[in-house]
C-alpha positions, 0 to 999 in steps of 0.5 A: 499896145499895153493891153491883155490879148485874152481880155475878150476885146476884138483887135482890128487891123486895117490894111494900108489900102483899106481894102482888107481887115483882120479881126483878132479875138480870144475865145476859150482855147485860143485866138480866132482870126476873121479876115475880109478882103474887098473886091472893090471899095474900101473900109471906112476908118473910125475917127481917132486922133493921129497920135493915138495908138488905138481907139475904142469903138462900139460893137455896132460900129464894128459890124457897120464898118465890116459890112461897109455902111458909112458911120458918118451917115448912120443915125442912132435912135435914143435908147434908155441907158439906166444904171443897173446894180 
């Protein structure tokens, strides 16, 4: 994928049946692997282009995805996005 695995990013792998997700994250000293398998239902995939090898999602969207909350029905409130030096 052309990325540095130790950069602090979380890598998300969703199974073909969309009932399993693995999150791979580098922490000091090694990788941490989180695994979740659903008994019923599926994980909702984030929107991305079919030709893309990867996509970037916000941390809050990742939490909603893992918890099973639909990203399509979530409404985010307006927040201040100032520039800090």
